CHARMM internal coordinates of N, CA and C (Angstrom, degrees):
IC EDIT
DIST 1 N 1 CA 1.4562
DIST 1 CA 1 C 1.5162
ANGL 1 N 1 CA 1 C 106.81
DIST 1 C 2 N 1.3289
ANGL 1 CA 1 C 2 N 115.99
DIHE 1 N 1 CA 1 C 2 N 147.78
DIST 2 N 2 CA 1.4780
ANGL 1 C 2 N 2 CA 124.46
DIHE 1 CA 1 C 2 N 2 CA -179.90
DIST 2 CA 2 C 1.4735
ANGL 2 N 2 CA 2 C 107.55
DIHE 1 C 2 N 2 CA 2 C -122.91
DIST 2 C 3 N 1.4163
ANGL 2 CA 2 C 3 N 114.12
DIHE 2 N 2 CA 2 C 3 N 131.23
DIST 3 N 3 CA 1.4377
ANGL 2 C 3 N 3 CA 120.00
DIHE 2 CA 2 C 3 N 3 CA 178.81
DIST 3 CA 3 C 1.5265
ANGL 3 N 3 CA 3 C 112.72
DIHE 2 C 3 N 3 CA 3 C -79.49
DIST 3 C 4 N 1.3166
ANGL 3 CA 3 C 4 N 118.89
DIHE 3 N 3 CA 3 C 4 N -174.62
DIST 4 N 4 CA 1.4258
ANGL 3 C 4 N 4 CA 125.32
DIHE 3 CA 3 C 4 N 4 CA -176.51
DIST 4 CA 4 C 1.5263
ANGL 4 N 4 CA 4 C 112.66
DIHE 3 C 4 N 4 CA 4 C -64.82
DIST 4 C 5 N 1.3189
ANGL 4 CA 4 C 5 N 116.73
DIHE 4 N 4 CA 4 C 5 N -25.38
DIST 5 N 5 CA 1.4560
ANGL 4 C 5 N 5 CA 122.55
DIHE 4 CA 4 C 5 N 5 CA -176.69
DIST 5 CA 5 C 1.5442
ANGL 5 N 5 CA 5 C 112.48
DIHE 4 C 5 N 5 CA 5 C -96.92
DIST 5 C 6 N 1.3642
ANGL 5 CA 5 C 6 N 114.50
DIHE 5 N 5 CA 5 C 6 N 8.84
DIST 6 N 6 CA 1.4646
ANGL 5 C 6 N 6 CA 117.43
DIHE 5 CA 5 C 6 N 6 CA 178.35
DIST 6 CA 6 C 1.5240
ANGL 6 N 6 CA 6 C 115.14
DIHE 5 C 6 N 6 CA 6 C 84.44
DIST 6 C 7 N 1.3293
ANGL 6 CA 6 C 7 N 118.75
DIHE 6 N 6 CA 6 C 7 N 5.21
DIST 7 N 7 CA 1.4356
ANGL 6 C 7 N 7 CA 119.46
DIHE 6 CA 6 C 7 N 7 CA -179.07
DIST 7 CA 7 C 1.4878
ANGL 7 N 7 CA 7 C 110.51
DIHE 6 C 7 N 7 CA 7 C -91.62
DIST 7 C 8 N 1.3514
ANGL 7 CA 7 C 8 N 116.76
DIHE 7 N 7 CA 7 C 8 N 144.26
DIST 8 N 8 CA 1.4287
ANGL 7 C 8 N 8 CA 120.26
DIHE 7 CA 7 C 8 N 8 CA -178.26
DIST 8 CA 8 C 1.5885
ANGL 8 N 8 CA 8 C 108.68
DIHE 7 C 8 N 8 CA 8 C -78.99
DIST 8 C 9 N 1.2847
ANGL 8 CA 8 C 9 N 116.05
DIHE 8 N 8 CA 8 C 9 N 130.68
DIST 9 N 9 CA 1.4544
ANGL 8 C 9 N 9 CA 120.32
DIHE 8 CA 8 C 9 N 9 CA 179.59
DIST 9 CA 9 C 1.5204
ANGL 9 N 9 CA 9 C 104.72
DIHE 8 C 9 N 9 CA 9 C -128.03
DIST 9 C 10 N 1.3487
ANGL 9 CA 9 C 10 N 109.41
DIHE 9 N 9 CA 9 C 10 N 147.35
DIST 10 N 10 CA 1.4576
ANGL 9 C 10 N 10 CA 118.59
DIHE 9 CA 9 C 10 N 10 CA 178.89
DIST 10 CA 10 C 1.5358
ANGL 10 N 10 CA 10 C 110.87
DIHE 9 C 10 N 10 CA 10 C -92.49
DIST 10 C 11 N 1.3045
ANGL 10 CA 10 C 11 N 117.03
DIHE 10 N 10 CA 10 C 11 N 150.04
DIST 11 N 11 CA 1.3925
ANGL 10 C 11 N 11 CA 120.98
DIHE 10 CA 10 C 11 N 11 CA 175.10
DIST 11 CA 11 C 1.5554
ANGL 11 N 11 CA 11 C 106.98
DIHE 10 C 11 N 11 CA 11 C -84.65
DIST 11 C 12 N 1.2664
ANGL 11 CA 11 C 12 N 117.82
DIHE 11 N 11 CA 11 C 12 N 141.20
DIST 12 N 12 CA 1.4555
ANGL 11 C 12 N 12 CA 120.05
DIHE 11 CA 11 C 12 N 12 CA 179.77
DIST 12 CA 12 C 1.5084
ANGL 12 N 12 CA 12 C 109.98
DIHE 11 C 12 N 12 CA 12 C -83.93
DIST 12 C 13 N 1.3270
ANGL 12 CA 12 C 13 N 115.40
DIHE 12 N 12 CA 12 C 13 N 143.91
DIST 13 N 13 CA 1.4794
ANGL 12 C 13 N 13 CA 121.91
DIHE 12 CA 12 C 13 N 13 CA -177.54
DIST 13 CA 13 C 1.4986
ANGL 13 N 13 CA 13 C 112.56
DIHE 12 C 13 N 13 CA 13 C -72.29
DIST 13 C 14 N 1.3677
ANGL 13 CA 13 C 14 N 115.85
DIHE 13 N 13 CA 13 C 14 N -31.11
DIST 14 N 14 CA 1.4570
ANGL 13 C 14 N 14 CA 118.96
DIHE 13 CA 13 C 14 N 14 CA -179.62
DIST 14 CA 14 C 1.4918
ANGL 14 N 14 CA 14 C 111.02
DIHE 13 C 14 N 14 CA 14 C -136.60
DIST 14 C 15 N 1.3028
ANGL 14 CA 14 C 15 N 117.13
DIHE 14 N 14 CA 14 C 15 N 168.68
DIST 15 N 15 CA 1.4435
ANGL 14 C 15 N 15 CA 123.17
DIHE 14 CA 14 C 15 N 15 CA 177.51
DIST 15 CA 15 C 1.5854
ANGL 15 N 15 CA 15 C 109.29
DIHE 14 C 15 N 15 CA 15 C -64.52
DIST 15 C 16 N 1.2872
ANGL 15 CA 15 C 16 N 114.22
DIHE 15 N 15 CA 15 C 16 N -38.76
DIST 16 N 16 CA 1.5058
ANGL 15 C 16 N 16 CA 120.39
DIHE 15 CA 15 C 16 N 16 CA 177.59
DIST 16 CA 16 C 1.5180
ANGL 16 N 16 CA 16 C 109.54
DIHE 15 C 16 N 16 CA 16 C -61.94
DIST 16 C 17 N 1.3470
ANGL 16 CA 16 C 17 N 117.97
DIHE 16 N 16 CA 16 C 17 N -48.21
DIST 17 N 17 CA 1.4468
ANGL 16 C 17 N 17 CA 120.34
DIHE 16 CA 16 C 17 N 17 CA -179.51
DIST 17 CA 17 C 1.5726
ANGL 17 N 17 CA 17 C 109.66
DIHE 16 C 17 N 17 CA 17 C -61.78
DIST 17 C 18 N 1.2793
ANGL 17 CA 17 C 18 N 116.86
DIHE 17 N 17 CA 17 C 18 N -38.32
DIST 18 N 18 CA 1.5095
ANGL 17 C 18 N 18 CA 120.55
DIHE 17 CA 17 C 18 N 18 CA 175.64
DIST 18 CA 18 C 1.5258
ANGL 18 N 18 CA 18 C 110.72
DIHE 17 C 18 N 18 CA 18 C -61.77
DIST 18 C 19 N 1.3445
ANGL 18 CA 18 C 19 N 115.66
DIHE 18 N 18 CA 18 C 19 N -43.79
DIST 19 N 19 CA 1.4470
ANGL 18 C 19 N 19 CA 120.03
DIHE 18 CA 18 C 19 N 19 CA -177.83
DIST 19 CA 19 C 1.5656
ANGL 19 N 19 CA 19 C 109.29
DIHE 18 C 19 N 19 CA 19 C -63.93
DIST 19 C 20 N 1.3610
ANGL 19 CA 19 C 20 N 116.66
DIHE 19 N 19 CA 19 C 20 N -45.25
DIST 20 N 20 CA 1.3781
ANGL 19 C 20 N 20 CA 119.70
DIHE 19 CA 19 C 20 N 20 CA 178.51
DIST 20 CA 20 C 1.5318
ANGL 20 N 20 CA 20 C 114.21
DIHE 19 C 20 N 20 CA 20 C -62.58
DIST 20 C 21 N 1.3204
ANGL 20 CA 20 C 21 N 114.94
DIHE 20 N 20 CA 20 C 21 N -35.49
DIST 21 N 21 CA 1.4592
ANGL 20 C 21 N 21 CA 119.20
DIHE 20 CA 20 C 21 N 21 CA 178.28
DIST 21 CA 21 C 1.5398
ANGL 21 N 21 CA 21 C 112.27
DIHE 20 C 21 N 21 CA 21 C -66.93
DIST 21 C 22 N 1.3079
ANGL 21 CA 21 C 22 N 115.81
DIHE 21 N 21 CA 21 C 22 N -42.38
DIST 22 N 22 CA 1.4414
ANGL 21 C 22 N 22 CA 124.51
DIHE 21 CA 21 C 22 N 22 CA 173.28
DIST 22 CA 22 C 1.5151
ANGL 22 N 22 CA 22 C 111.79
DIHE 21 C 22 N 22 CA 22 C -56.18
DIST 22 C 23 N 1.3302
ANGL 22 CA 22 C 23 N 116.85
DIHE 22 N 22 CA 22 C 23 N -47.99
DIST 23 N 23 CA 1.4487
ANGL 22 C 23 N 23 CA 122.75
DIHE 22 CA 22 C 23 N 23 CA 179.26
DIST 23 CA 23 C 1.5118
ANGL 23 N 23 CA 23 C 110.62
DIHE 22 C 23 N 23 CA 23 C -62.73
DIST 23 C 24 N 1.2981
ANGL 23 CA 23 C 24 N 118.59
DIHE 23 N 23 CA 23 C 24 N -41.06
DIST 24 N 24 CA 1.5030
ANGL 23 C 24 N 24 CA 125.71
DIHE 23 CA 23 C 24 N 24 CA 176.31
DIST 24 CA 24 C 1.5303
ANGL 24 N 24 CA 24 C 108.68
DIHE 23 C 24 N 24 CA 24 C -56.64
DIST 24 C 25 N 1.3172
ANGL 24 CA 24 C 25 N 114.86
DIHE 24 N 24 CA 24 C 25 N -50.13
DIST 25 N 25 CA 1.4438
ANGL 24 C 25 N 25 CA 120.37
DIHE 24 CA 24 C 25 N 25 CA -175.53
DIST 25 CA 25 C 1.5324
ANGL 25 N 25 CA 25 C 109.83
DIHE 24 C 25 N 25 CA 25 C -66.08
DIST 25 C 26 N 1.2882
ANGL 25 CA 25 C 26 N 118.67
DIHE 25 N 25 CA 25 C 26 N -38.76
DIST 26 N 26 CA 1.4562
ANGL 25 C 26 N 26 CA 123.99
DIHE 25 CA 25 C 26 N 26 CA 178.33
DIST 26 CA 26 C 1.5267
ANGL 26 N 26 CA 26 C 109.43
DIHE 25 C 26 N 26 CA 26 C -62.81
DIST 26 C 27 N 1.3722
ANGL 26 CA 26 C 27 N 117.13
DIHE 26 N 26 CA 26 C 27 N -42.55
DIST 27 N 27 CA 1.4791
ANGL 26 C 27 N 27 CA 119.80
DIHE 26 CA 26 C 27 N 27 CA 178.71
DIST 27 CA 27 C 1.5013
ANGL 27 N 27 CA 27 C 109.08
DIHE 26 C 27 N 27 CA 27 C -64.16
DIST 27 C 28 N 1.3156
ANGL 27 CA 27 C 28 N 117.65
DIHE 27 N 27 CA 27 C 28 N -45.95
DIST 28 N 28 CA 1.4772
ANGL 27 C 28 N 28 CA 120.65
DIHE 27 CA 27 C 28 N 28 CA 179.95
DIST 28 CA 28 C 1.5296
ANGL 28 N 28 CA 28 C 111.36
DIHE 27 C 28 N 28 CA 28 C -56.90
DIST 28 C 29 N 1.3370
ANGL 28 CA 28 C 29 N 112.75
DIHE 28 N 28 CA 28 C 29 N -47.22
DIST 29 N 29 CA 1.4808
ANGL 28 C 29 N 29 CA 118.02
DIHE 28 CA 28 C 29 N 29 CA 177.77
DIST 29 CA 29 C 1.5440
ANGL 29 N 29 CA 29 C 111.39
DIHE 28 C 29 N 29 CA 29 C -54.77
DIST 29 C 30 N 1.3476
ANGL 29 CA 29 C 30 N 114.62
DIHE 29 N 29 CA 29 C 30 N -48.28
DIST 30 N 30 CA 1.4696
ANGL 29 C 30 N 30 CA 119.51
DIHE 29 CA 29 C 30 N 30 CA 179.10
DIST 30 CA 30 C 1.5349
ANGL 30 N 30 CA 30 C 111.13
DIHE 29 C 30 N 30 CA 30 C -58.33
DIST 30 C 31 N 1.3043
ANGL 30 CA 30 C 31 N 115.99
DIHE 30 N 30 CA 30 C 31 N -42.43
DIST 31 N 31 CA 1.4468
ANGL 30 C 31 N 31 CA 117.80
DIHE 30 CA 30 C 31 N 31 CA -178.79
DIST 31 CA 31 C 1.5185
ANGL 31 N 31 CA 31 C 114.10
DIHE 30 C 31 N 31 CA 31 C -64.86
DIST 31 C 32 N 1.4111
ANGL 31 CA 31 C 32 N 112.55
DIHE 31 N 31 CA 31 C 32 N -39.44
DIST 32 N 32 CA 1.4899
ANGL 31 C 32 N 32 CA 116.67
DIHE 31 CA 31 C 32 N 32 CA 177.48
DIST 32 CA 32 C 1.5211
ANGL 32 N 32 CA 32 C 111.28
DIHE 31 C 32 N 32 CA 32 C -65.33
DIST 32 C 33 N 1.3164
ANGL 32 CA 32 C 33 N 116.62
DIHE 32 N 32 CA 32 C 33 N -40.47
DIST 33 N 33 CA 1.4583
ANGL 32 C 33 N 33 CA 118.09
DIHE 32 CA 32 C 33 N 33 CA 178.64
DIST 33 CA 33 C 1.5308
ANGL 33 N 33 CA 33 C 111.54
DIHE 32 C 33 N 33 CA 33 C -63.73
DIST 33 C 34 N 1.2698
ANGL 33 CA 33 C 34 N 116.43
DIHE 33 N 33 CA 33 C 34 N -40.29
DIST 34 N 34 CA 1.4476
ANGL 33 C 34 N 34 CA 121.14
DIHE 33 CA 33 C 34 N 34 CA 177.09
DIST 34 CA 34 C 1.5469
ANGL 34 N 34 CA 34 C 112.10
DIHE 33 C 34 N 34 CA 34 C -61.75
DIST 34 C 35 N 1.3192
ANGL 34 CA 34 C 35 N 113.62
DIHE 34 N 34 CA 34 C 35 N -46.42
DIST 35 N 35 CA 1.4656
ANGL 34 C 35 N 35 CA 120.04
DIHE 34 CA 34 C 35 N 35 CA 175.72
DIST 35 CA 35 C 1.5333
ANGL 35 N 35 CA 35 C 112.37
DIHE 34 C 35 N 35 CA 35 C -57.07
DIST 35 C 36 N 1.3236
ANGL 35 CA 35 C 36 N 117.40
DIHE 35 N 35 CA 35 C 36 N -45.94
DIST 36 N 36 CA 1.4264
ANGL 35 C 36 N 36 CA 123.03
DIHE 35 CA 35 C 36 N 36 CA 177.87
DIST 36 CA 36 C 1.4663
ANGL 36 N 36 CA 36 C 111.78
DIHE 35 C 36 N 36 CA 36 C -58.55
DIST 36 C 37 N 1.3168
ANGL 36 CA 36 C 37 N 118.45
DIHE 36 N 36 CA 36 C 37 N -44.13
DIST 37 N 37 CA 1.4378
ANGL 36 C 37 N 37 CA 123.01
DIHE 36 CA 36 C 37 N 37 CA 178.08
DIST 37 CA 37 C 1.5208
ANGL 37 N 37 CA 37 C 111.39
DIHE 36 C 37 N 37 CA 37 C -61.64
DIST 37 C 38 N 1.3459
ANGL 37 CA 37 C 38 N 116.35
DIHE 37 N 37 CA 37 C 38 N -45.58
DIST 38 N 38 CA 1.4825
ANGL 37 C 38 N 38 CA 121.37
DIHE 37 CA 37 C 38 N 38 CA 177.60
DIST 38 CA 38 C 1.4768
ANGL 38 N 38 CA 38 C 111.59
DIHE 37 C 38 N 38 CA 38 C -59.08
DIST 38 C 39 N 1.3144
ANGL 38 CA 38 C 39 N 119.48
DIHE 38 N 38 CA 38 C 39 N -43.07
DIST 39 N 39 CA 1.4804
ANGL 38 C 39 N 39 CA 122.78
DIHE 38 CA 38 C 39 N 39 CA 179.17
DIST 39 CA 39 C 1.5152
ANGL 39 N 39 CA 39 C 109.31
DIHE 38 C 39 N 39 CA 39 C -66.67
DIST 39 C 40 N 1.2815
ANGL 39 CA 39 C 40 N 119.91
DIHE 39 N 39 CA 39 C 40 N -40.48
DIST 40 N 40 CA 1.4563
ANGL 39 C 40 N 40 CA 122.51
DIHE 39 CA 39 C 40 N 40 CA 177.95
DIST 40 CA 40 C 1.5310
ANGL 40 N 40 CA 40 C 110.83
DIHE 39 C 40 N 40 CA 40 C -64.16
DIST 40 C 41 N 1.3023
ANGL 40 CA 40 C 41 N 118.65
DIHE 40 N 40 CA 40 C 41 N -40.67
DIST 41 N 41 CA 1.4783
ANGL 40 C 41 N 41 CA 122.43
DIHE 40 CA 40 C 41 N 41 CA 172.18
DIST 41 CA 41 C 1.4967
ANGL 41 N 41 CA 41 C 112.86
DIHE 40 C 41 N 41 CA 41 C -59.73
DIST 41 C 42 N 1.2159
ANGL 41 CA 41 C 42 N 115.61
DIHE 41 N 41 CA 41 C 42 N -48.96
DIST 42 N 42 CA 1.5591
ANGL 41 C 42 N 42 CA 121.19
DIHE 41 CA 41 C 42 N 42 CA 178.96
DIST 42 CA 42 C 1.5618
ANGL 42 N 42 CA 42 C 109.79
DIHE 41 C 42 N 42 CA 42 C -61.76
DIST 42 C 43 N 1.3247
ANGL 42 CA 42 C 43 N 117.96
DIHE 42 N 42 CA 42 C 43 N -41.95
DIST 43 N 43 CA 1.4876
ANGL 42 C 43 N 43 CA 118.31
DIHE 42 CA 42 C 43 N 43 CA 177.38
DIST 43 CA 43 C 1.4940
ANGL 43 N 43 CA 43 C 112.52
DIHE 42 C 43 N 43 CA 43 C -63.18
DIST 43 C 44 N 1.3493
ANGL 43 CA 43 C 44 N 115.02
DIHE 43 N 43 CA 43 C 44 N -44.02
DIST 44 N 44 CA 1.4584
ANGL 43 C 44 N 44 CA 116.71
DIHE 43 CA 43 C 44 N 44 CA 179.62
DIST 44 CA 44 C 1.5658
ANGL 44 N 44 CA 44 C 113.19
DIHE 43 C 44 N 44 CA 44 C -65.97
DIST 44 C 45 N 1.3210
ANGL 44 CA 44 C 45 N 113.55
DIHE 44 N 44 CA 44 C 45 N -32.77
DIST 45 N 45 CA 1.4606
ANGL 44 C 45 N 45 CA 117.26
DIHE 44 CA 44 C 45 N 45 CA -179.28
DIST 45 CA 45 C 1.5644
ANGL 45 N 45 CA 45 C 108.07
DIHE 44 C 45 N 45 CA 45 C -68.49
DIST 45 C 46 N 1.3826
ANGL 45 CA 45 C 46 N 115.38
DIHE 45 N 45 CA 45 C 46 N -43.64
DIST 46 N 46 CA 1.4744
ANGL 45 C 46 N 46 CA 119.68
DIHE 45 CA 45 C 46 N 46 CA 178.61
DIST 46 CA 46 C 1.5425
ANGL 46 N 46 CA 46 C 110.08
DIHE 45 C 46 N 46 CA 46 C -62.05
DIST 46 C 47 N 1.3205
ANGL 46 CA 46 C 47 N 119.36
DIHE 46 N 46 CA 46 C 47 N -40.67
DIST 47 N 47 CA 1.3949
ANGL 46 C 47 N 47 CA 123.28
DIHE 46 CA 46 C 47 N 47 CA 177.25
DIST 47 CA 47 C 1.5387
ANGL 47 N 47 CA 47 C 111.36
DIHE 46 C 47 N 47 CA 47 C -53.96
DIST 47 C 48 N 1.2994
ANGL 47 CA 47 C 48 N 113.42
DIHE 47 N 47 CA 47 C 48 N -51.04
DIST 48 N 48 CA 1.5059
ANGL 47 C 48 N 48 CA 118.80
DIHE 47 CA 47 C 48 N 48 CA -176.36
DIST 48 CA 48 C 1.5482
ANGL 48 N 48 CA 48 C 109.14
DIHE 47 C 48 N 48 CA 48 C -69.89
DIST 48 C 49 N 1.3346
ANGL 48 CA 48 C 49 N 119.67
DIHE 48 N 48 CA 48 C 49 N -47.73
DIST 49 N 49 CA 1.4691
ANGL 48 C 49 N 49 CA 121.04
DIHE 48 CA 48 C 49 N 49 CA -177.08
DIST 49 CA 49 C 1.4594
ANGL 49 N 49 CA 49 C 113.80
DIHE 48 C 49 N 49 CA 49 C -63.46
DIST 49 C 50 N 1.3694
ANGL 49 CA 49 C 50 N 118.50
DIHE 49 N 49 CA 49 C 50 N -36.99
DIST 50 N 50 CA 1.4395
ANGL 49 C 50 N 50 CA 120.27
DIHE 49 CA 49 C 50 N 50 CA -170.64
DIST 50 CA 50 C 1.5368
ANGL 50 N 50 CA 50 C 113.48
DIHE 49 C 50 N 50 CA 50 C -110.27
DIST 50 C 51 N 1.3152
ANGL 50 CA 50 C 51 N 115.24
DIHE 50 N 50 CA 50 C 51 N -0.87
DIST 51 N 51 CA 1.4751
ANGL 50 C 51 N 51 CA 119.78
DIHE 50 CA 50 C 51 N 51 CA 178.89
DIST 51 CA 51 C 1.5433
ANGL 51 N 51 CA 51 C 112.49
DIHE 50 C 51 N 51 CA 51 C 63.01
DIST 51 C 52 N 1.3323
ANGL 51 CA 51 C 52 N 118.50
DIHE 51 N 51 CA 51 C 52 N 35.17
DIST 52 N 52 CA 1.4283
ANGL 51 C 52 N 52 CA 122.47
DIHE 51 CA 51 C 52 N 52 CA 179.67
DIST 52 CA 52 C 1.5183
ANGL 52 N 52 CA 52 C 111.82
DIHE 51 C 52 N 52 CA 52 C -109.42
DIST 52 C 53 N 1.3235
ANGL 52 CA 52 C 53 N 119.18
DIHE 52 N 52 CA 52 C 53 N 160.85
DIST 53 N 53 CA 1.4216
ANGL 52 C 53 N 53 CA 120.41
DIHE 52 CA 52 C 53 N 53 CA 176.11
DIST 53 CA 53 C 1.5667
ANGL 53 N 53 CA 53 C 110.71
DIHE 52 C 53 N 53 CA 53 C -78.22
DIST 53 C 54 N 1.2809
ANGL 53 CA 53 C 54 N 114.35
DIHE 53 N 53 CA 53 C 54 N 173.43
DIST 54 N 54 CA 1.5063
ANGL 53 C 54 N 54 CA 123.39
DIHE 53 CA 53 C 54 N 54 CA -171.45
DIST 54 CA 54 C 1.5248
ANGL 54 N 54 CA 54 C 108.13
DIHE 53 C 54 N 54 CA 54 C -62.32
DIST 54 C 55 N 1.3617
ANGL 54 CA 54 C 55 N 120.51
DIHE 54 N 54 CA 54 C 55 N -40.07
DIST 55 N 55 CA 1.3923
ANGL 54 C 55 N 55 CA 119.91
DIHE 54 CA 54 C 55 N 55 CA -173.81
DIST 55 CA 55 C 1.5743
ANGL 55 N 55 CA 55 C 110.26
DIHE 54 C 55 N 55 CA 55 C -66.76
DIST 55 C 56 N 1.3129
ANGL 55 CA 55 C 56 N 115.89
DIHE 55 N 55 CA 55 C 56 N -39.95
DIST 56 N 56 CA 1.4617
ANGL 55 C 56 N 56 CA 122.10
DIHE 55 CA 55 C 56 N 56 CA -176.65
DIST 56 CA 56 C 1.5882
ANGL 56 N 56 CA 56 C 106.55
DIHE 55 C 56 N 56 CA 56 C -66.66
DIST 56 C 57 N 1.3716
ANGL 56 CA 56 C 57 N 116.19
DIHE 56 N 56 CA 56 C 57 N -46.73
DIST 57 N 57 CA 1.4393
ANGL 56 C 57 N 57 CA 120.66
DIHE 56 CA 56 C 57 N 57 CA -176.73
DIST 57 CA 57 C 1.4730
ANGL 57 N 57 CA 57 C 108.83
DIHE 56 C 57 N 57 CA 57 C -62.39
DIST 57 C 58 N 1.3338
ANGL 57 CA 57 C 58 N 121.51
DIHE 57 N 57 CA 57 C 58 N -42.89
DIST 58 N 58 CA 1.4487
ANGL 57 C 58 N 58 CA 126.59
DIHE 57 CA 57 C 58 N 58 CA -177.71
DIST 58 CA 58 C 1.5401
ANGL 58 N 58 CA 58 C 107.20
DIHE 57 C 58 N 58 CA 58 C -65.12
DIST 58 C 59 N 1.2691
ANGL 58 CA 58 C 59 N 116.23
DIHE 58 N 58 CA 58 C 59 N -41.26
DIST 59 N 59 CA 1.5218
ANGL 58 C 59 N 59 CA 122.88
DIHE 58 CA 58 C 59 N 59 CA 179.71
DIST 59 CA 59 C 1.5234
ANGL 59 N 59 CA 59 C 111.69
DIHE 58 C 59 N 59 CA 59 C -60.11
DIST 59 C 60 N 1.3839
ANGL 59 CA 59 C 60 N 115.58
DIHE 59 N 59 CA 59 C 60 N -46.59
DIST 60 N 60 CA 1.4065
ANGL 59 C 60 N 60 CA 120.63
DIHE 59 CA 59 C 60 N 60 CA 178.12
DIST 60 CA 60 C 1.5512
ANGL 60 N 60 CA 60 C 111.63
DIHE 59 C 60 N 60 CA 60 C -60.57
DIST 60 C 61 N 1.3436
ANGL 60 CA 60 C 61 N 115.45
DIHE 60 N 60 CA 60 C 61 N -43.98
DIST 61 N 61 CA 1.4627
ANGL 60 C 61 N 61 CA 118.75
DIHE 60 CA 60 C 61 N 61 CA -174.35
DIST 61 CA 61 C 1.5251
ANGL 61 N 61 CA 61 C 106.09
DIHE 60 C 61 N 61 CA 61 C -72.54
DIST 61 C 62 N 1.2440
ANGL 61 CA 61 C 62 N 121.93
DIHE 61 N 61 CA 61 C 62 N -39.59
DIST 62 N 62 CA 1.4809
ANGL 61 C 62 N 62 CA 122.38
DIHE 61 CA 61 C 62 N 62 CA 175.99
DIST 62 CA 62 C 1.4819
ANGL 62 N 62 CA 62 C 112.15
DIHE 61 C 62 N 62 CA 62 C -61.21
DIST 62 C 63 N 1.3759
ANGL 62 CA 62 C 63 N 116.61
DIHE 62 N 62 CA 62 C 63 N -42.93
DIST 63 N 63 CA 1.4338
ANGL 62 C 63 N 63 CA 120.68
DIHE 62 CA 62 C 63 N 63 CA 179.54
DIST 63 CA 63 C 1.5113
ANGL 63 N 63 CA 63 C 111.29
DIHE 62 C 63 N 63 CA 63 C -64.89
DIST 63 C 64 N 1.3258
ANGL 63 CA 63 C 64 N 118.62
DIHE 63 N 63 CA 63 C 64 N -40.60
DIST 64 N 64 CA 1.4850
ANGL 63 C 64 N 64 CA 123.79
DIHE 63 CA 63 C 64 N 64 CA 174.02
DIST 64 CA 64 C 1.4810
ANGL 64 N 64 CA 64 C 111.36
DIHE 63 C 64 N 64 CA 64 C -58.53
DIST 64 C 65 N 1.3153
ANGL 64 CA 64 C 65 N 117.49
DIHE 64 N 64 CA 64 C 65 N -43.12
DIST 65 N 65 CA 1.4629
ANGL 64 C 65 N 65 CA 120.85
DIHE 64 CA 64 C 65 N 65 CA -178.41
DIST 65 CA 65 C 1.5012
ANGL 65 N 65 CA 65 C 111.47
DIHE 64 C 65 N 65 CA 65 C -66.92
DIST 65 C 66 N 1.2449
ANGL 65 CA 65 C 66 N 120.96
DIHE 65 N 65 CA 65 C 66 N -35.74
DIST 66 N 66 CA 1.4518
ANGL 65 C 66 N 66 CA 126.65
DIHE 65 CA 65 C 66 N 66 CA 179.34
DIST 66 CA 66 C 1.5511
ANGL 66 N 66 CA 66 C 108.94
DIHE 65 C 66 N 66 CA 66 C -70.58
DIST 66 C 67 N 1.2609
ANGL 66 CA 66 C 67 N 118.52
DIHE 66 N 66 CA 66 C 67 N -36.75
DIST 67 N 67 CA 1.4937
ANGL 66 C 67 N 67 CA 118.24
DIHE 66 CA 66 C 67 N 67 CA 176.94
DIST 67 CA 67 C 1.5432
ANGL 67 N 67 CA 67 C 111.07
DIHE 66 C 67 N 67 CA 67 C -71.53
DIST 67 C 68 N 1.3295
ANGL 67 CA 67 C 68 N 116.34
DIHE 67 N 67 CA 67 C 68 N -30.45
DIST 68 N 68 CA 1.4584
ANGL 67 C 68 N 68 CA 119.47
DIHE 67 CA 67 C 68 N 68 CA -177.82
DIST 68 CA 68 C 1.5463
ANGL 68 N 68 CA 68 C 110.92
DIHE 67 C 68 N 68 CA 68 C -71.28
DIST 68 C 69 N 1.3297
ANGL 68 CA 68 C 69 N 115.90
DIHE 68 N 68 CA 68 C 69 N -23.43
DIST 69 N 69 CA 1.4951
ANGL 68 C 69 N 69 CA 118.01
DIHE 68 CA 68 C 69 N 69 CA 178.15
DIST 69 CA 69 C 1.5138
ANGL 69 N 69 CA 69 C 109.28
DIHE 68 C 69 N 69 CA 69 C -67.49
END
COOR INIT
IC SEED 1 N 1 CA 1 C
IC BUILD
């Protein structure tokens, strides 16, 4: 089965499996939203501390994240 965004999704074998899948997706969404907020806070802090624009601050943070991997 393919969803509206063209991603392949599996059908769940039971209602319980479907419920668990929905809960997993909701948790993942919440984690992504939290991560986006944290990055936005970090970008704004860098903008203030270093007097740079948003693009530069975001670039620095992304570069630092890549080095940490």
